[in-house]
A tleap script that builds the chain and sets N, CA, C and O, in Angstrom:
source leaprc.protein.ff14SB
mol = sequence {
  NMET ASN ASP ILE ALA THR GLY PRO ILE ALA
  GLN GLN ILE GLU ALA ARG LEU THR ARG ALA
  LEU VAL PRO THR ARG LEU ALA VAL ILE ASN
  ASP SER ALA GLN HIE ARG GLY HIE MET GLY
  ASP ASP GLY SER GLY GLU SER HIE PHE THR
  VAL ASP ILE VAL SER PRO VAL PHE GLU GLY
  LYS ASN ARG VAL ALA ARG GLN ARG LEU VAL
  ASN GLN ALA LEU ALA ASP LEU LEU ALA ARG
  ASP ILE HIE ALA LEU ALA ILE ARG THR ARG
  THR PRO ASP GLU ASP GLY CVAL
}
set mol.1.N position { 0.986 -1.143 -0.039 }
set mol.1.CA position { 0.164 -0.151 0.140 }
set mol.1.C position { 0.828 1.107 -0.141 }
set mol.1.O position { 2.007 1.088 0.212 }
set mol.2.N position { 0.403 2.303 -0.717 }
set mol.2.CA position { 1.223 3.420 -1.081 }
set mol.2.C position { 0.356 4.350 -0.120 }
set mol.2.O position { -0.873 4.281 -0.140 }
set mol.3.N position { 1.126 5.328 0.824 }
set mol.3.CA position { 0.735 6.043 1.701 }
set mol.3.C position { 0.852 7.573 1.062 }
set mol.3.O position { 2.025 7.829 0.793 }
set mol.4.N position { 0.162 8.386 0.827 }
set mol.4.CA position { 0.441 9.927 0.562 }
set mol.4.C position { 1.248 10.368 2.030 }
set mol.4.O position { 0.560 10.303 3.049 }
set mol.5.N position { 2.495 10.754 2.149 }
set mol.5.CA position { 3.358 11.167 2.407 }
set mol.5.C position { 2.935 12.225 3.709 }
set mol.5.O position { 2.109 13.113 3.501 }
set mol.6.N position { 3.495 12.074 4.905 }
set mol.6.CA position { 3.307 12.974 6.023 }
set mol.6.C position { 4.205 13.492 6.738 }
set mol.6.O position { 4.262 14.655 7.137 }
set mol.7.N position { 5.092 12.446 6.957 }
set mol.7.CA position { 6.056 12.554 8.017 }
set mol.7.C position { 7.452 13.576 7.598 }
set mol.7.O position { 7.390 14.098 6.485 }
set mol.8.N position { 8.260 13.767 8.155 }
set mol.8.CA position { 8.911 14.773 8.457 }
set mol.8.C position { 10.025 15.227 7.132 }
set mol.8.O position { 10.427 16.338 6.786 }
set mol.9.N position { 10.312 13.824 6.580 }
set mol.9.CA position { 11.098 13.709 5.269 }
set mol.9.C position { 10.083 14.304 4.512 }
set mol.9.O position { 10.283 15.415 4.021 }
set mol.10.N position { 8.948 13.678 4.340 }
set mol.10.CA position { 8.338 13.891 3.134 }
set mol.10.C position { 7.922 15.557 3.008 }
set mol.10.O position { 7.643 16.275 2.047 }
set mol.11.N position { 8.008 15.747 4.214 }
set mol.11.CA position { 7.534 17.311 4.379 }
set mol.11.C position { 8.472 18.009 3.605 }
set mol.11.O position { 7.935 18.704 2.742 }
set mol.12.N position { 9.833 18.060 3.630 }
set mol.12.CA position { 10.885 18.591 3.481 }
set mol.12.C position { 11.123 18.523 1.669 }
set mol.12.O position { 11.461 19.386 0.859 }
set mol.13.N position { 10.768 17.081 1.529 }
set mol.13.CA position { 10.561 16.965 -0.103 }
set mol.13.C position { 10.000 17.784 -0.758 }
set mol.13.O position { 10.445 18.538 -1.623 }
set mol.14.N position { 8.363 17.580 -0.110 }
set mol.14.CA position { 7.171 18.654 -0.607 }
set mol.14.C position { 7.627 20.160 -0.867 }
set mol.14.O position { 7.590 20.713 -1.966 }
set mol.15.N position { 8.097 20.779 0.421 }
set mol.15.CA position { 8.714 22.035 0.284 }
set mol.15.C position { 9.512 22.039 -0.320 }
set mol.15.O position { 9.400 23.121 -0.897 }
set mol.16.N position { 10.552 21.475 -0.760 }
set mol.16.CA position { 11.729 21.845 -1.647 }
set mol.16.C position { 11.566 21.883 -2.880 }
set mol.16.O position { 12.229 22.635 -3.595 }
set mol.17.N position { 10.457 20.903 -3.426 }
set mol.17.CA position { 10.228 20.805 -4.978 }
set mol.17.C position { 9.210 21.858 -4.952 }
set mol.17.O position { 9.046 22.375 -6.057 }
set mol.18.N position { 8.438 22.351 -3.956 }
set mol.18.CA position { 7.554 23.460 -4.533 }
set mol.18.C position { 8.109 24.626 -4.701 }
set mol.18.O position { 7.652 25.474 -5.467 }
set mol.19.N position { 9.549 24.829 -3.729 }
set mol.19.CA position { 10.040 26.049 -3.712 }
set mol.19.C position { 10.771 26.004 -5.165 }
set mol.19.O position { 10.609 26.967 -5.915 }
set mol.20.N position { 11.442 25.084 -5.507 }
set mol.20.CA position { 12.741 24.885 -6.945 }
set mol.20.C position { 11.480 24.841 -7.913 }
set mol.20.O position { 12.051 24.900 -9.002 }
set mol.21.N position { 10.435 24.790 -8.128 }
set mol.21.CA position { 9.871 23.860 -9.380 }
set mol.21.C position { 8.531 24.272 -9.500 }
set mol.21.O position { 7.890 23.957 -10.503 }
set mol.22.N position { 7.912 25.103 -8.373 }
set mol.22.CA position { 6.387 25.795 -8.614 }
set mol.22.C position { 5.591 24.582 -9.227 }
set mol.22.O position { 5.165 24.713 -10.375 }
set mol.23.N position { 5.366 23.432 -8.553 }
set mol.23.CA position { 4.548 22.676 -9.352 }
set mol.23.C position { 2.944 22.941 -9.439 }
set mol.23.O position { 2.384 23.408 -8.447 }
set mol.24.N position { 2.241 22.663 -10.551 }
set mol.24.CA position { 0.550 22.898 -10.674 }
set mol.24.C position { 0.231 21.636 -9.910 }
set mol.24.O position { -0.792 21.698 -9.229 }
set mol.25.N position { 0.963 20.408 -9.886 }
set mol.25.CA position { 0.316 19.262 -8.591 }
set mol.25.C position { 1.171 18.576 -8.177 }
set mol.25.O position { 1.836 18.107 -9.101 }
set mol.26.N position { 1.598 18.178 -6.898 }
set mol.26.CA position { 2.454 17.336 -6.848 }
set mol.26.C position { 2.031 16.456 -5.748 }
set mol.26.O position { 1.429 16.913 -4.776 }
set mol.27.N position { 2.316 15.247 -5.863 }
set mol.27.CA position { 1.957 14.223 -5.053 }
set mol.27.C position { 3.755 13.233 -4.291 }
set mol.27.O position { 4.764 12.914 -4.920 }
set mol.28.N position { 3.487 13.077 -3.059 }
set mol.28.CA position { 4.688 12.612 -2.665 }
set mol.28.C position { 4.107 11.162 -1.774 }
set mol.28.O position { 3.118 11.061 -1.048 }
set mol.29.N position { 5.021 10.249 -2.108 }
set mol.29.CA position { 3.836 8.911 -1.848 }
set mol.29.C position { 5.265 8.350 -0.775 }
set mol.29.O position { 6.460 8.626 -0.891 }
set mol.30.N position { 4.819 7.804 -0.129 }
set mol.30.CA position { 5.400 7.022 0.575 }
set mol.30.C position { 5.777 5.777 0.683 }
set mol.30.O position { 5.301 5.265 1.696 }
set mol.31.N position { 6.571 4.926 -0.065 }
set mol.31.CA position { 6.476 3.301 -0.404 }
set mol.31.C position { 7.377 3.128 0.407 }
set mol.31.O position { 8.153 2.242 0.048 }
set mol.32.N position { 7.651 3.663 1.497 }
set mol.32.CA position { 8.948 2.373 2.865 }
set mol.32.C position { 8.273 1.416 3.162 }
set mol.32.O position { 8.940 0.413 3.413 }
set mol.33.N position { 6.557 1.247 3.286 }
set mol.33.CA position { 6.224 -0.183 3.830 }
set mol.33.C position { 6.486 -0.881 3.034 }
set mol.33.O position { 6.626 -2.043 3.414 }
set mol.34.N position { 6.654 -0.661 1.833 }
set mol.34.CA position { 7.082 -2.093 0.942 }
set mol.34.C position { 8.186 -2.209 0.754 }
set mol.34.O position { 8.535 -2.645 -0.343 }
set mol.35.N position { 9.091 -1.894 1.663 }
set mol.35.CA position { 10.452 -2.426 1.649 }
set mol.35.C position { 10.953 -2.465 3.096 }
set mol.35.O position { 12.159 -2.304 3.283 }
set mol.36.N position { 10.088 -2.677 4.195 }
set mol.36.CA position { 10.397 -2.748 5.257 }
set mol.36.C position { 11.173 -3.996 6.139 }
set mol.36.O position { 10.446 -4.698 6.842 }
set mol.37.N position { 12.348 -4.220 6.114 }
set mol.37.CA position { 13.496 -4.770 6.274 }
set mol.37.C position { 14.035 -5.289 4.859 }
set mol.37.O position { 14.262 -6.469 4.594 }
set mol.38.N position { 14.200 -4.202 4.000 }
set mol.38.CA position { 14.738 -4.879 2.615 }
set mol.38.C position { 16.175 -3.929 3.158 }
set mol.38.O position { 16.232 -3.206 4.152 }
set mol.39.N position { 17.359 -4.234 2.061 }
set mol.39.CA position { 18.277 -3.031 2.120 }
set mol.39.C position { 17.789 -1.750 2.158 }
set mol.39.O position { 16.752 -1.497 1.544 }
set mol.40.N position { 18.543 -0.639 2.968 }
set mol.40.CA position { 18.164 0.593 3.021 }
set mol.40.C position { 16.559 1.001 3.538 }
set mol.40.O position { 15.818 1.887 3.111 }
set mol.41.N position { 16.345 0.032 4.583 }
set mol.41.CA position { 15.215 0.416 5.477 }
set mol.41.C position { 15.695 0.716 6.519 }
set mol.41.O position { 16.148 -0.172 7.242 }
set mol.42.N position { 15.742 2.184 6.939 }
set mol.42.CA position { 16.553 2.501 7.929 }
set mol.42.C position { 15.653 2.188 9.145 }
set mol.42.O position { 16.299 2.384 10.174 }
set mol.43.N position { 14.641 1.852 9.345 }
set mol.43.CA position { 13.453 2.033 10.074 }
set mol.43.C position { 12.517 2.961 10.589 }
set mol.43.O position { 11.602 2.791 11.395 }
set mol.44.N position { 12.963 4.139 9.886 }
set mol.44.CA position { 12.064 5.273 10.026 }
set mol.44.C position { 10.804 5.562 9.555 }
set mol.44.O position { 10.032 6.320 10.142 }
set mol.45.N position { 10.504 4.872 8.296 }
set mol.45.CA position { 9.390 4.727 7.886 }
set mol.45.C position { 9.334 5.773 6.778 }
set mol.45.O position { 8.381 6.103 6.073 }
set mol.46.N position { 10.523 6.188 6.799 }
set mol.46.CA position { 10.545 7.220 5.047 }
set mol.46.C position { 12.067 6.913 4.471 }
set mol.46.O position { 13.128 7.493 4.702 }
set mol.47.N position { 11.847 6.096 3.868 }
set mol.47.CA position { 13.115 5.747 3.382 }
set mol.47.C position { 12.727 5.718 1.636 }
set mol.47.O position { 13.447 6.442 0.948 }
set mol.48.N position { 12.026 5.208 1.171 }
set mol.48.CA position { 11.495 5.105 -0.406 }
set mol.48.C position { 10.059 5.980 -0.799 }
set mol.48.O position { 8.978 5.871 -0.219 }
set mol.49.N position { 10.336 6.748 -1.792 }
set mol.49.CA position { 9.024 7.770 -2.098 }
set mol.49.C position { 8.831 7.637 -3.314 }
set mol.49.O position { 9.679 6.985 -3.923 }
set mol.50.N position { 8.090 7.995 -3.801 }
set mol.50.CA position { 7.324 7.860 -5.707 }
set mol.50.C position { 7.063 9.751 -5.189 }
set mol.50.O position { 6.534 10.234 -4.187 }
set mol.51.N position { 7.594 10.278 -6.180 }
set mol.51.CA position { 7.160 12.107 -6.463 }
set mol.51.C position { 6.557 11.907 -7.707 }
set mol.51.O position { 7.025 11.233 -8.625 }
set mol.52.N position { 5.463 12.540 -7.701 }
set mol.52.CA position { 4.577 12.649 -8.813 }
set mol.52.C position { 4.306 13.973 -9.173 }
set mol.52.O position { 3.397 14.441 -8.487 }
set mol.53.N position { 4.899 14.966 -10.239 }
set mol.53.CA position { 4.793 16.381 -10.265 }
set mol.53.C position { 4.973 16.780 -11.621 }
set mol.53.O position { 5.688 16.468 -12.573 }
set mol.54.N position { 3.860 17.760 -11.301 }
set mol.54.CA position { 3.627 18.609 -12.637 }
set mol.54.C position { 3.946 20.020 -12.671 }
set mol.54.O position { 3.498 20.749 -11.787 }
set mol.55.N position { 4.757 20.536 -13.708 }
set mol.55.CA position { 5.402 21.582 -13.561 }
set mol.55.C position { 5.899 22.421 -14.784 }
set mol.55.O position { 6.732 21.953 -15.560 }
set mol.56.N position { 5.364 23.679 -14.940 }
set mol.56.CA position { 5.981 24.361 -16.169 }
set mol.56.C position { 7.570 24.493 -16.476 }
set mol.56.O position { 8.108 24.800 -17.539 }
set mol.57.N position { 8.120 24.190 -15.310 }
set mol.57.CA position { 9.837 24.489 -15.029 }
set mol.57.C position { 9.727 23.108 -16.279 }
set mol.57.O position { 9.931 23.530 -17.417 }
set mol.58.N position { 9.529 22.048 -16.226 }
set mol.58.CA position { 9.660 21.150 -17.307 }
set mol.58.C position { 9.559 20.815 -19.012 }
set mol.58.O position { 9.892 19.818 -19.652 }
set mol.59.N position { 8.878 22.263 -19.473 }
set mol.59.CA position { 8.524 22.494 -20.451 }
set mol.59.C position { 9.760 22.489 -21.544 }
set mol.59.O position { 10.689 23.213 -21.188 }
set mol.60.N position { 9.924 21.925 -22.598 }
set mol.60.CA position { 11.332 21.661 -23.437 }
set mol.60.C position { 12.119 20.760 -22.763 }
set mol.60.O position { 13.036 20.530 -23.552 }
set mol.61.N position { 12.254 20.273 -22.012 }
set mol.61.CA position { 13.132 19.174 -21.090 }
set mol.61.C position { 12.883 18.007 -21.456 }
set mol.61.O position { 11.684 17.757 -21.582 }
set mol.62.N position { 13.783 16.986 -21.732 }
set mol.62.CA position { 13.657 15.596 -21.747 }
set mol.62.C position { 13.280 15.044 -20.583 }
set mol.62.O position { 13.130 15.897 -19.708 }
set mol.63.N position { 13.019 13.671 -20.154 }
set mol.63.CA position { 12.806 13.061 -19.230 }
set mol.63.C position { 14.057 13.272 -18.169 }
set mol.63.O position { 13.912 13.774 -17.055 }
set mol.64.N position { 15.181 12.848 -18.655 }
set mol.64.CA position { 16.829 12.851 -17.981 }
set mol.64.C position { 16.795 14.136 -17.120 }
set mol.64.O position { 16.814 14.065 -15.891 }
set mol.65.N position { 16.738 15.479 -17.881 }
set mol.65.CA position { 16.866 16.704 -17.698 }
set mol.65.C position { 15.931 17.099 -16.391 }
set mol.65.O position { 16.443 17.560 -15.371 }
set mol.66.N position { 14.531 16.876 -16.522 }
set mol.66.CA position { 13.571 16.884 -15.619 }
set mol.66.C position { 13.752 16.561 -14.342 }
set mol.66.O position { 13.650 17.300 -13.363 }
set mol.67.N position { 14.251 14.484 -14.421 }
set mol.67.CA position { 14.575 14.306 -12.857 }
set mol.67.C position { 15.616 14.776 -12.696 }
set mol.67.O position { 15.678 14.942 -11.477 }
set mol.68.N position { 16.886 15.256 -13.310 }
set mol.68.CA position { 18.013 15.952 -12.425 }
set mol.68.C position { 17.610 17.210 -11.740 }
set mol.68.O position { 18.209 17.440 -10.689 }
set mol.69.N position { 16.791 17.993 -12.092 }
set mol.69.CA position { 16.206 18.982 -11.361 }
set mol.69.C position { 15.464 18.784 -10.463 }
set mol.69.O position { 15.239 19.748 -9.732 }
set mol.70.N position { 14.808 17.510 -10.164 }
set mol.70.CA position { 14.399 16.610 -9.141 }
set mol.70.C position { 15.534 16.338 -8.105 }
set mol.70.O position { 15.847 17.061 -7.159 }
set mol.71.N position { 15.920 15.508 -8.364 }
set mol.71.CA position { 17.494 15.146 -7.886 }
set mol.71.C position { 18.323 16.316 -7.356 }
set mol.71.O position { 19.000 15.988 -6.382 }
set mol.72.N position { 18.474 17.779 -7.787 }
set mol.72.CA position { 18.931 19.054 -7.397 }
set mol.72.C position { 18.388 19.485 -6.555 }
set mol.72.O position { 19.036 19.851 -5.575 }
set mol.73.N position { 16.768 19.643 -6.585 }
set mol.73.CA position { 16.110 20.176 -5.151 }
set mol.73.C position { 16.256 19.474 -4.392 }
set mol.73.O position { 16.556 19.955 -3.300 }
set mol.74.N position { 16.156 18.161 -4.477 }
set mol.74.CA position { 16.537 17.094 -3.320 }
set mol.74.C position { 18.088 16.167 -2.767 }
set mol.74.O position { 18.112 15.129 -2.106 }
set mol.75.N position { 19.418 17.058 -3.367 }
set mol.75.CA position { 20.335 16.486 -3.302 }
set mol.75.C position { 20.966 16.290 -1.571 }
set mol.75.O position { 21.875 15.489 -1.360 }
set mol.76.N position { 20.587 16.803 -0.867 }
set mol.76.CA position { 21.564 16.400 0.633 }
set mol.76.C position { 20.576 15.324 1.353 }
set mol.76.O position { 20.957 14.513 2.197 }
set mol.77.N position { 18.857 15.492 0.737 }
set mol.77.CA position { 18.115 14.327 1.520 }
set mol.77.C position { 18.479 13.075 0.929 }
set mol.77.O position { 18.516 11.997 1.523 }
set mol.78.N position { 18.754 13.286 -0.308 }
set mol.78.CA position { 18.846 11.560 -1.076 }
set mol.78.C position { 20.410 11.084 -0.790 }
set mol.78.O position { 20.830 9.972 -1.111 }
set mol.79.N position { 21.222 12.128 -0.119 }
set mol.79.CA position { 22.633 11.665 0.190 }
set mol.79.C position { 22.657 11.407 1.666 }
set mol.79.O position { 23.704 11.030 2.193 }
set mol.80.N position { 21.244 11.640 2.564 }
set mol.80.CA position { 21.547 10.953 3.697 }
set mol.80.C position { 20.279 10.335 3.985 }
set mol.80.O position { 20.305 9.145 4.297 }
set mol.81.N position { 19.189 10.927 3.936 }
set mol.81.CA position { 17.613 10.330 4.189 }
set mol.81.C position { 16.861 9.201 2.987 }
set mol.81.O position { 16.288 8.133 3.201 }
set mol.82.N position { 17.090 9.817 1.864 }
set mol.82.CA position { 16.051 9.083 0.750 }
set mol.82.C position { 16.928 7.897 0.528 }
set mol.82.O position { 18.051 8.064 0.052 }
set mol.83.N position { 16.454 6.617 0.867 }
set mol.83.CA position { 17.433 5.424 0.050 }
set mol.83.C position { 16.490 5.669 -1.448 }
set mol.83.O position { 17.191 6.144 -2.342 }
set mol.84.N position { 15.725 5.539 -1.657 }
set mol.84.CA position { 14.987 5.256 -3.075 }
set mol.84.C position { 14.244 6.090 -3.306 }
set mol.84.O position { 13.517 6.543 -2.422 }
set mol.85.N position { 14.212 6.582 -4.714 }
set mol.85.CA position { 12.906 7.742 -5.020 }
set mol.85.C position { 12.760 7.555 -6.933 }
set mol.85.O position { 13.534 7.501 -7.889 }
set mol.86.N position { 11.191 7.507 -6.678 }
set mol.86.CA position { 10.733 7.038 -8.292 }
set mol.86.C position { 10.280 8.344 -8.547 }
set mol.86.O position { 9.771 9.029 -7.661 }
set mol.87.N position { 10.447 8.768 -9.814 }
set mol.87.CA position { 10.175 10.062 -10.023 }
set mol.87.C position { 9.242 10.305 -11.473 }
set mol.87.O position { 9.743 10.065 -12.572 }
set mol.88.N position { 8.016 10.741 -11.344 }
set mol.88.CA position { 7.280 10.910 -12.601 }
set mol.88.C position { 7.282 12.203 -12.843 }
set mol.88.O position { 6.865 12.751 -11.823 }
set mol.89.N position { 7.531 12.981 -13.651 }
set mol.89.CA position { 7.332 14.434 -14.404 }
set mol.89.C position { 6.718 14.524 -15.524 }
set mol.89.O position { 6.765 13.634 -16.373 }
set mol.90.N position { 5.802 16.059 -15.710 }
set mol.90.CA position { 5.106 16.217 -16.796 }
set mol.90.C position { 5.183 17.614 -16.616 }
set mol.90.O position { 5.697 18.185 -15.655 }
set mol.91.N position { 4.631 18.141 -17.615 }
set mol.91.CA position { 3.957 19.458 -18.034 }
set mol.91.C position { 2.782 19.752 -17.853 }
set mol.91.O position { 1.958 18.879 -18.129 }
set mol.92.N position { 2.372 20.850 -17.418 }
set mol.92.CA position { 0.638 21.297 -17.314 }
set mol.92.C position { 0.244 20.513 -18.149 }
set mol.92.O position { -0.556 19.664 -17.756 }
set mol.93.N position { 0.705 20.506 -19.774 }
set mol.93.CA position { 0.358 20.163 -21.157 }
set mol.93.C position { 0.157 18.552 -21.055 }
set mol.93.O position { -0.760 17.953 -21.617 }
set mol.94.N position { 1.022 18.030 -20.360 }
set mol.94.CA position { 1.093 16.439 -20.682 }
set mol.94.C position { 0.196 15.882 -19.503 }
set mol.94.O position { -0.260 14.742 -19.598 }
set mol.95.N position { -0.097 16.770 -18.248 }
set mol.95.CA position { -0.827 16.351 -17.531 }
set mol.95.C position { -2.423 15.853 -17.955 }
set mol.95.O position { -2.803 14.878 -17.307 }
set mol.96.N position { -3.099 16.227 -18.645 }
set mol.96.CA position { -4.400 15.746 -19.083 }
set mol.96.C position { -5.277 15.507 -17.943 }
set mol.96.O position { -5.848 14.447 -17.686 }
set mol.97.N position { -5.332 16.712 -17.216 }
set mol.97.CA position { -6.394 16.795 -15.873 }
set mol.97.C position { -7.074 18.124 -16.457 }
set mol.97.O position { -7.988 18.672 -15.841 }
savepdb mol mol.pdb
quit
């Protein structure tokens, strides 16, 4: 089961991505329960995440460039707190909502 994340790491992810990429839609999903007891599970319940983000900043950028922008915004968290991060990026035109 995936949970919309509400813990301190998830809140930092949301705040940083909001500040850096000004998304029109952002979901931070905590996948950590699916990895309990596996390598990278630090017991915090906040080690594995999925980010689903829609931002006009992604216009004209390929998938790799978009993911780099997300990774840059979260660099220190990825180095110390986040073991795994799945990223889905779209522009508002690609969102289809």
